[in-house]
N, CA, C and O atoms as a GROMACS GRO file, in nm:
protein
  448
    1MET      N    1   9.888  11.066   9.649
    1MET     CA    2   9.827  10.959   9.726
    1MET      C    3   9.696  10.920   9.656
    1MET      O    4   9.619  11.007   9.615
    2ASP      N    5   9.673  10.792   9.643
    2ASP     CA    6   9.547  10.748   9.583
    2ASP      C    7   9.441  10.732   9.692
    2ASP      O    8   9.471  10.742   9.811
    3ILE      N    9   9.319  10.708   9.651
    3ILE     CA   10   9.206  10.706   9.744
    3ILE      C   11   9.219  10.591   9.845
    3ILE      O   12   9.181  10.607   9.961
    4GLU      N   13   9.271  10.477   9.804
    4GLU     CA   14   9.286  10.365   9.897
    4GLU      C   15   9.394  10.393  10.002
    4GLU      O   16   9.377  10.358  10.118
    5SER      N   17   9.503  10.456   9.962
    5SER     CA   18   9.607  10.495  10.058
    5SER      C   19   9.554  10.599  10.154
    5SER      O   20   9.585  10.597  10.274
    6PHE      N   21   9.472  10.692  10.102
    6PHE     CA   22   9.410  10.794  10.185
    6PHE      C   23   9.320  10.729  10.289
    6PHE      O   24   9.324  10.765  10.407
    7ARG      N   25   9.239  10.635  10.245
    7ARG     CA   26   9.149  10.563  10.335
    7ARG      C   27   9.228  10.487  10.441
    7ARG      O   28   9.194  10.490  10.559
    8THR      N   29   9.334  10.418  10.400
    8THR     CA   30   9.418  10.344  10.493
    8THR      C   31   9.479  10.436  10.597
    8THR      O   32   9.484  10.402  10.715
    9TYR      N   33   9.527  10.553  10.553
    9TYR     CA   34   9.586  10.647  10.648
    9TYR      C   35   9.481  10.692  10.750
    9TYR      O   36   9.507  10.690  10.870
   10CYS      N   37   9.365  10.733  10.703
   10CYS     CA   38   9.261  10.779  10.795
   10CYS      C   39   9.225  10.672  10.897
   10CYS      O   40   9.212  10.700  11.016
   11LEU      N   41   9.210  10.550  10.851
   11LEU     CA   42   9.173  10.440  10.942
   11LEU      C   43   9.286  10.403  11.037
   11LEU      O   44   9.263  10.337  11.138
   12SER      N   45   9.409  10.444  11.006
   12SER     CA   46   9.521  10.414  11.095
   12SER      C   47   9.525  10.506  11.216
   12SER      O   48   9.594  10.477  11.314
   13LEU      N   49   9.451  10.617  11.211
   13LEU     CA   50   9.450  10.711  11.322
   13LEU      C   51   9.365  10.653  11.436
   13LEU      O   52   9.255  10.604  11.412
   14PRO      N   53   9.415  10.658  11.559
   14PRO     CA   54   9.346  10.596  11.673
   14PRO      C   55   9.200  10.643  11.687
   14PRO      O   56   9.171  10.763  11.686
   15GLY      N   57   9.112  10.546  11.700
   15GLY     CA   58   8.971  10.576  11.724
   15GLY      C   59   8.890  10.606  11.599
   15GLY      O   60   8.770  10.633  11.610
   16THR      N   61   8.952  10.604  11.482
   16THR     CA   62   8.881  10.639  11.359
   16THR      C   63   8.790  10.526  11.315
   16THR      O   64   8.828  10.409  11.313
   17THR      N   65   8.670  10.565  11.279
   17THR     CA   66   8.574  10.473  11.218
   17THR      C   67   8.531  10.535  11.085
   17THR      O   68   8.549  10.655  11.063
   18GLU      N   69   8.475  10.453  10.998
   18GLU     CA   70   8.424  10.506  10.873
   18GLU      C   71   8.277  10.470  10.861
   18GLU      O   72   8.230  10.373  10.919
   19GLY      N   73   8.206  10.550  10.785
   19GLY     CA   74   8.065  10.525  10.764
   19GLY      C   75   8.014  10.614  10.652
   19GLY      O   76   8.083  10.704  10.606
   20MET      N   77   7.893  10.587  10.610
   20MET     CA   78   7.830  10.664  10.504
   20MET      C   79   7.728  10.760  10.566
   20MET      O   80   7.645  10.720  10.647
   21LYS      N   81   7.737  10.886  10.527
   21LYS     CA   82   7.640  10.987  10.567
   21LYS      C   83   7.613  11.076  10.448
   21LYS      O   84   7.706  11.122  10.381
   22TRP      N   85   7.486  11.100  10.421
   22TRP     CA   86   7.444  11.186  10.310
   22TRP      C   87   7.502  11.140  10.176
   22TRP      O   88   7.526  11.222  10.087
   23GLY      N   89   7.525  11.010  10.161
   23GLY     CA   90   7.581  10.957  10.038
   23GLY      C   91   7.730  10.975  10.023
   23GLY      O   92   7.785  10.953   9.916
   24ASN      N   93   7.797  11.015  10.130
   24ASN     CA   94   7.941  11.038  10.129
   24ASN      C   95   8.010  10.946  10.228
   24ASN      O   96   7.951  10.906  10.329
   25LEU      N   97   8.135  10.912  10.199
   25LEU     CA   98   8.215  10.834  10.292
   25LEU      C   99   8.273  10.929  10.395
   25LEU      O  100   8.334  11.030  10.360
   26CYS      N  101   8.255  10.898  10.522
   26CYS     CA  102   8.301  10.985  10.630
   26CYS      C  103   8.397  10.910  10.721
   26CYS      O  104   8.379  10.791  10.748
   27PHE      N  105   8.499  10.981  10.768
   27PHE     CA  106   8.588  10.929  10.870
   27PHE      C  107   8.560  11.008  10.996
   27PHE      O  108   8.554  11.131  10.994
   28MET      N  109   8.543  10.935  11.107
   28MET     CA  110   8.493  10.996  11.230
   28MET      C  111   8.571  10.948  11.350
   28MET      O  112   8.637  10.844  11.348
   29ILE      N  113   8.561  11.026  11.455
   29ILE     CA  114   8.610  10.984  11.586
   29ILE      C  115   8.494  11.011  11.682
   29ILE      O  116   8.444  11.123  11.691
   30GLU      N  117   8.451  10.907  11.753
   30GLU     CA  118   8.334  10.916  11.842
   30GLU      C  119   8.213  10.975  11.767
   30GLU      O  120   8.140  11.059  11.821
   31GLU      N  121   8.193  10.928  11.644
   31GLU     CA  122   8.080  10.970  11.560
   31GLU      C  123   8.084  11.117  11.518
   31GLU      O  124   7.986  11.169  11.465
   32LYS      N  125   8.197  11.183  11.541
   32LYS     CA  126   8.216  11.322  11.498
   32LYS      C  127   8.302  11.320  11.373
   32LYS      O  128   8.414  11.268  11.375
   33ILE      N  129   8.252  11.376  11.265
   33ILE     CA  130   8.318  11.370  11.134
   33ILE      C  131   8.438  11.464  11.128
   33ILE      O  132   8.433  11.578  11.174
   34TYR      N  133   8.548  11.412  11.071
   34TYR     CA  134   8.662  11.500  11.044
   34TYR      C  135   8.706  11.496  10.898
   34TYR      O  136   8.785  11.580  10.856
   35VAL      N  137   8.658  11.401  10.818
   35VAL     CA  138   8.681  11.397  10.674
   35VAL      C  139   8.554  11.347  10.608
   35VAL      O  140   8.495  11.248  10.652
   36ILE      N  141   8.512  11.414  10.501
   36ILE     CA  142   8.398  11.372  10.421
   36ILE      C  143   8.447  11.360  10.277
   36ILE      O  144   8.502  11.455  10.222
   37ILE      N  145   8.429  11.243  10.217
   37ILE     CA  146   8.472  11.221  10.079
   37ILE      C  147   8.350  11.200   9.990
   37ILE      O  148   8.266  11.115  10.018
   38ASP      N  149   8.342  11.276   9.883
   38ASP     CA  150   8.237  11.261   9.784
   38ASP      C  151   8.281  11.152   9.688
   38ASP      O  152   8.348  11.179   9.589
   39ILE      N  153   8.244  11.027   9.717
   39ILE     CA  154   8.295  10.915   9.639
   39ILE      C  155   8.242  10.913   9.495
   39ILE      O  156   8.302  10.852   9.408
   40GLU      N  157   8.130  10.979   9.470
   40GLU     CA  158   8.078  10.986   9.333
   40GLU      C  159   8.165  11.073   9.244
   40GLU      O  160   8.172  11.051   9.124
   41SER      N  161   8.231  11.174   9.303
   41SER     CA  162   8.314  11.265   9.223
   41SER      C  163   8.455  11.215   9.207
   41SER      O  164   8.534  11.276   9.134
   42GLY      N  165   8.489  11.107   9.271
   42GLY     CA  166   8.625  11.057   9.264
   42GLY      C  167   8.694  11.075   9.397
   42GLY      O  168   8.685  10.990   9.486
   43SER      N  169   8.764  11.188   9.411
   43SER     CA  170   8.838  11.206   9.536
   43SER      C  171   8.821  11.347   9.595
   43SER      O  172   8.907  11.392   9.670
   44ARG      N  173   8.712  11.414   9.563
   44ARG     CA  174   8.685  11.544   9.627
   44ARG      C  175   8.650  11.519   9.773
   44ARG      O  176   8.572  11.429   9.804
   45PHE      N  177   8.708  11.598   9.861
   45PHE     CA  178   8.682  11.576  10.002
   45PHE      C  179   8.679  11.708  10.078
   45PHE      O  180   8.731  11.810  10.031
   46SER      N  181   8.618  11.704  10.196
   46SER     CA  182   8.612  11.820  10.285
   46SER      C  183   8.672  11.781  10.418
   46SER      O  184   8.654  11.670  10.467
   47ILE      N  185   8.745  11.877  10.477
   47ILE     CA  186   8.805  11.856  10.608
   47ILE      C  187   8.790  11.982  10.692
   47ILE      O  188   8.776  12.092  10.640
   48LYS      N  189   8.793  11.962  10.820
   48LYS     CA  190   8.786  12.073  10.915
   48LYS      C  191   8.920  12.144  10.913
   48LYS      O  192   9.025  12.081  10.898
   49CYS      N  193   8.918  12.277  10.928
   49CYS     CA  194   9.043  12.352  10.933
   49CYS      C  195   9.037  12.457  11.042
   49CYS      O  196   8.929  12.494  11.089
   50ASN      N  197   9.153  12.504  11.082
   50ASN     CA  198   9.161  12.613  11.178
   50ASN      C  199   9.113  12.740  11.108
   50ASN      O  200   9.163  12.773  11.001
   51PRO      N  201   9.018  12.813  11.165
   51PRO     CA  202   8.969  12.935  11.102
   51PRO      C  203   9.080  13.036  11.070
   51PRO      O  204   9.067  13.115  10.976
   52ASP      N  205   9.188  13.035  11.147
   52ASP     CA  206   9.300  13.125  11.120
   52ASP      C  207   9.372  13.091  10.990
   52ASP      O  208   9.437  13.177  10.931
   53ASP      N  209   9.363  12.966  10.946
   53ASP     CA  210   9.430  12.921  10.823
   53ASP      C  211   9.338  12.924  10.702
   53ASP      O  212   9.382  12.901  10.589
   54PHE      N  213   9.210  12.953  10.723
   54PHE     CA  214   9.110  12.943  10.617
   54PHE      C  215   9.146  13.028  10.494
   54PHE      O  216   9.142  12.977  10.382
   55ASP      N  217   9.179  13.154  10.512
   55ASP     CA  218   9.206  13.243  10.399
   55ASP      C  219   9.327  13.197  10.317
   55ASP      O  220   9.323  13.200  10.194
   56VAL      N  221   9.432  13.154  10.385
   56VAL     CA  222   9.551  13.106  10.315
   56VAL      C  223   9.518  12.979  10.236
   56VAL      O  224   9.560  12.965  10.121
   57LEU      N  225   9.444  12.889  10.297
   57LEU     CA  226   9.410  12.763  10.230
   57LEU      C  227   9.320  12.787  10.108
   57LEU      O  228   9.344  12.731  10.001
   58THR      N  229   9.216  12.868  10.124
   58THR     CA  230   9.121  12.888  10.014
   58THR      C  231   9.178  12.976   9.903
   58THR      O  232   9.118  12.986   9.796
   59ALA      N  233   9.292  13.039   9.926
   59ALA     CA  234   9.358  13.116   9.820
   59ALA      C  235   9.430  13.023   9.721
   59ALA      O  236   9.467  13.065   9.612
   60ARG      N  237   9.449  12.899   9.760
   60ARG     CA  238   9.515  12.802   9.674
   60ARG      C  239   9.418  12.746   9.571
   60ARG      O  240   9.299  12.731   9.598
   61ASP      N  241   9.470  12.714   9.452
   61ASP     CA  242   9.389  12.650   9.349
   61ASP      C  243   9.343  12.514   9.399
   61ASP      O  244   9.421  12.438   9.457
   62GLY      N  245   9.217  12.483   9.377
   62GLY     CA  246   9.163  12.353   9.414
   62GLY      C  247   9.110  12.343   9.556
   62GLY      O  248   9.064  12.237   9.597
   63ILE      N  249   9.116  12.453   9.632
   63ILE     CA  250   9.064  12.453   9.769
   63ILE      C  251   8.964  12.566   9.784
   63ILE      O  252   8.991  12.679   9.745
   64ALA      N  253   8.847  12.534   9.840
   64ALA     CA  254   8.741  12.634   9.856
   64ALA      C  255   8.665  12.609   9.986
   64ALA      O  256   8.686  12.508  10.053
   65GLN      N  257   8.578  12.703  10.020
   65GLN     CA  258   8.487  12.684  10.133
   65GLN      C  259   8.403  12.560  10.107
   65GLN      O  260   8.350  12.544   9.997
   66ALA      N  261   8.391  12.474  10.203
   66ALA     CA  262   8.309  12.353  10.189
   66ALA      C  263   8.162  12.392  10.194
   66ALA      O  264   8.119  12.466  10.283
   67TYR      N  265   8.086  12.341  10.099
   67TYR     CA  266   7.944  12.370  10.093
   67TYR      C  267   7.869  12.304  10.208
   67TYR      O  268   7.900  12.192  10.247
   68HIS      N  269   7.772  12.374  10.261
   68HIS     CA  270   7.681  12.322  10.364
   68HIS      C  271   7.750  12.285  10.496
   68HIS      O  272   7.694  12.211  10.576
   69LEU      N  273   7.871  12.336  10.518
   69LEU     CA  274   7.941  12.309  10.644
   69LEU      C  275   7.978  12.442  10.707
   69LEU      O  276   7.972  12.546  10.641
   70ALA      N  277   8.016  12.440  10.832
   70ALA     CA  278   8.043  12.562  10.909
   70ALA      C  279   8.139  12.655  10.833
   70ALA      O  280   8.250  12.617  10.798
   71LYS      N  281   8.094  12.776  10.810
   71LYS     CA  282   8.172  12.874  10.735
   71LYS      C  283   8.305  12.901  10.804
   71LYS      O  284   8.311  12.922  10.926
   72ARG      N  285   8.413  12.901  10.724
   72ARG     CA  286   8.549  12.929  10.767
   72ARG      C  287   8.607  12.820  10.859
   72ARG      O  288   8.716  12.837  10.914
   73LYS      N  289   8.534  12.710  10.875
   73LYS     CA  290   8.584  12.601  10.959
   73LYS      C  291   8.603  12.472  10.880
   73LYS      O  292   8.664  12.378  10.931
   74TRP      N  293   8.552  12.467  10.759
   74TRP     CA  294   8.566  12.350  10.673
   74TRP      C  295   8.607  12.395  10.534
   74TRP      O  296   8.557  12.495  10.482
   75ILE      N  297   8.700  12.320  10.473
   75ILE     CA  298   8.739  12.346  10.336
   75ILE      C  299   8.708  12.225  10.250
   75ILE      O  300   8.701  12.112  10.299
   76GLN      N  301   8.690  12.250  10.120
   76GLN     CA  302   8.671  12.141  10.026
   76GLN      C  303   8.791  12.140   9.932
   76GLN      O  304   8.828  12.243   9.875
   77VAL      N  305   8.852  12.024   9.917
   77VAL     CA  306   8.967  12.006   9.830
   77VAL      C  307   8.919  11.931   9.706
   77VAL      O  308   8.858  11.825   9.717
   78ALA      N  309   8.948  11.988   9.589
   78ALA     CA  310   8.894  11.934   9.463
   78ALA      C  311   8.931  11.789   9.438
   78ALA      O  312   8.849  11.712   9.388
   79ASN      N  313   9.054  11.751   9.471
   79ASN     CA  314   9.097  11.612   9.457
   79ASN      C  315   9.226  11.589   9.535
   79ASN      O  316   9.288  11.684   9.581
   80LEU      N  317   9.265  11.466   9.548
   80LEU     CA  318   9.382  11.432   9.628
   80LEU      C  319   9.512  11.488   9.572
   80LEU      O  320   9.610  11.505   9.646
   81ALA      N  321   9.515  11.519   9.442
   81ALA     CA  322   9.637  11.571   9.379
   81ALA      C  323   9.663  11.718   9.413
   81ALA      O  324   9.773  11.768   9.386
   82VAL      N  325   9.565  11.787   9.470
   82VAL     CA  326   9.583  11.928   9.505
   82VAL      C  327   9.690  11.945   9.613
   82VAL      O  328   9.762  12.045   9.615
   83LEU      N  329   9.701  11.847   9.702
   83LEU     CA  330   9.796  11.852   9.812
   83LEU      C  331   9.900  11.740   9.796
   83LEU      O  332   9.867  11.631   9.751
   84ASN      N  333  10.024  11.768   9.832
   84ASN     CA  334  10.122  11.660   9.830
   84ASN      C  335  10.095  11.569   9.950
   84ASN      O  336  10.017  11.606  10.039
   85ASP      N  337  10.158  11.454   9.954
   85ASP     CA  338  10.130  11.356  10.060
   85ASP      C  339  10.153  11.414  10.200
   85ASP      O  340  10.074  11.391  10.291
   86PHE      N  341  10.262  11.488  10.216
   86PHE     CA  342  10.293  11.547  10.347
   86PHE      C  343  10.184  11.644  10.390
   86PHE      O  344  10.138  11.638  10.505
   87GLU      N  345  10.141  11.732  10.299
   87GLU     CA  346  10.034  11.828  10.332
   87GLU      C  347   9.904  11.756  10.364
   87GLU      O  348   9.834  11.792  10.459
   88LEU      N  349   9.874  11.656  10.287
   88LEU     CA  350   9.751  11.581  10.307
   88LEU      C  351   9.748  11.514  10.444
   88LEU      O  352   9.649  11.523  10.516
   89ILE      N  353   9.855  11.448  10.479
   89ILE     CA  354   9.863  11.381  10.610
   89ILE      C  355   9.854  11.483  10.722
   89ILE      O  356   9.783  11.462  10.821
   90ARG      N  357   9.924  11.594  10.707
   90ARG     CA  358   9.924  11.699  10.811
   90ARG      C  359   9.784  11.759  10.827
   90ARG      O  360   9.740  11.783  10.939
   91MET      N  361   9.715  11.784  10.716
   91MET     CA  362   9.583  11.847  10.723
   91MET      C  363   9.477  11.752  10.778
   91MET      O  364   9.388  11.795  10.851
   92VAL      N  365   9.485  11.625  10.744
   92VAL     CA  366   9.390  11.528  10.798
   92VAL      C  367   9.412  11.513  10.949
   92VAL      O  368   9.316  11.510  11.026
   93ALA      N  369   9.537  11.505  10.990
   93ALA     CA  370   9.568  11.494  11.134
   93ALA      C  371   9.519  11.619  11.208
   93ALA      O  372   9.466  11.608  11.318
   94ALA      N  373   9.536  11.736  11.147
   94ALA     CA  374   9.490  11.860  11.210
   94ALA      C  375   9.338  11.862  11.221
   94ALA      O  376   9.284  11.905  11.323
   95SER      N  377   9.269  11.814  11.118
   95SER     CA  378   9.123  11.808  11.121
   95SER      C  379   9.076  11.717  11.234
   95SER      O  380   8.984  11.750  11.309
   96ARG      N  381   9.140  11.601  11.244
   96ARG     CA  382   9.106  11.506  11.351
   96ARG      C  383   9.131  11.569  11.488
   96ARG      O  384   9.049  11.554  11.578
   97ASN      N  385   9.243  11.639  11.502
   97ASN     CA  386   9.276  11.702  11.630
   97ASN      C  387   9.176  11.811  11.668
   97ASN      O  388   9.145  11.828  11.786
   98LEU      N  389   9.125  11.884  11.570
   98LEU     CA  390   9.024  11.987  11.598
   98LEU      C  391   8.896  11.922  11.651
   98LEU      O  392   8.833  11.974  11.743
   99VAL      N  393   8.859  11.811  11.592
   99VAL     CA  394   8.739  11.739  11.638
   99VAL      C  395   8.765  11.676  11.775
   99VAL      O  396   8.680  11.683  11.864
  100LEU      N  397   8.880  11.616  11.791
  100LEU     CA  398   8.917  11.554  11.918
  100LEU      C  399   8.915  11.655  12.032
  100LEU      O  400   8.874  11.622  12.144
  101ALA      N  401   8.959  11.776  12.006
  101ALA     CA  402   8.965  11.880  12.110
  101ALA      C  403   8.826  11.918  12.161
  101ALA      O  404   8.814  11.973  12.271
  102LYS      N  405   8.722  11.889  12.086
  102LYS     CA  406   8.585  11.919  12.128
  102LYS      C  407   8.523  11.808  12.214
  102LYS      O  408   8.416  11.826  12.271
  103LEU      N  409   8.591  11.695  12.222
  103LEU     CA  410   8.540  11.584  12.303
  103LEU      C  411   8.576  11.606  12.450
  103LEU      O  412   8.659  11.690  12.482
  104THR      N  413   8.514  11.531  12.537
  104THR     CA  414   8.545  11.541  12.680
  104THR      C  415   8.690  11.498  12.704
  104THR      O  416   8.750  11.427  12.623
  105ARG      N  417   8.745  11.542  12.815
  105ARG     CA  418   8.884  11.506  12.849
  105ARG      C  419   8.901  11.355  12.860
  105ARG      O  420   9.004  11.300  12.822
  106LYS      N  421   8.801  11.290  12.912
  106LYS     CA  422   8.807  11.145  12.927
  106LYS      C  423   8.818  11.077  12.789
  106LYS      O  424   8.898  10.985  12.771
  107LEU      N  425   8.738  11.122  12.693
  107LEU     CA  426   8.744  11.066  12.559
  107LEU      C  427   8.874  11.105  12.490
  107LEU      O  428   8.933  11.023  12.419
  108GLN      N  429   8.920  11.227  12.510
  108GLN     CA  430   9.046  11.270  12.451
  108GLN      C  431   9.159  11.179  12.498
  108GLN      O  432   9.242  11.135  12.418
  109ALA      N  433   9.164  11.152  12.627
  109ALA     CA  434   9.271  11.068  12.683
  109ALA      C  435   9.270  10.928  12.622
  109ALA      O  436   9.374  10.864  12.610
  110LYS      N  437   9.154  10.882  12.585
  110LYS     CA  438   9.139  10.750  12.525
  110LYS      C  439   9.213  10.740  12.391
  110LYS      O  440   9.258  10.632  12.353
  111TYR      N  441   9.226  10.852  12.320
  111TYR     CA  442   9.284  10.851  12.185
  111TYR      C  443   9.419  10.918  12.173
  111TYR      O  444   9.475  10.923  12.064
  112LEU      N  445   9.473  10.969  12.282
  112LEU     CA  446   9.604  11.035  12.274
  112LEU      C  447   9.717  10.939  12.305
  112LEU      O  448   9.833  10.979  12.303
   0.00000   0.00000   0.00000
């Protein structure tokens, strides 16, 4: 998946907005970030992950603990080629769902 297809997919998820924070492109729901892309590096990005999956994910080449983000809750993927399209879509959706689960029930209902 290229960066424009990735962006299109993220924006297709209900309630997703994009914006710049700390010099990075971010995809958010209700101003809560679920994907951060380092646009200067090309396609390196960070996403929220389930802490139970952290060890398995970071054991893979090209995936590591995300710098300056909650330990064992965010991973950094070196580039879009590290994951196939199916994995990428599944992991972005999971990241969004983790963020969505932290919102109030009223806001959750708005996006389900």
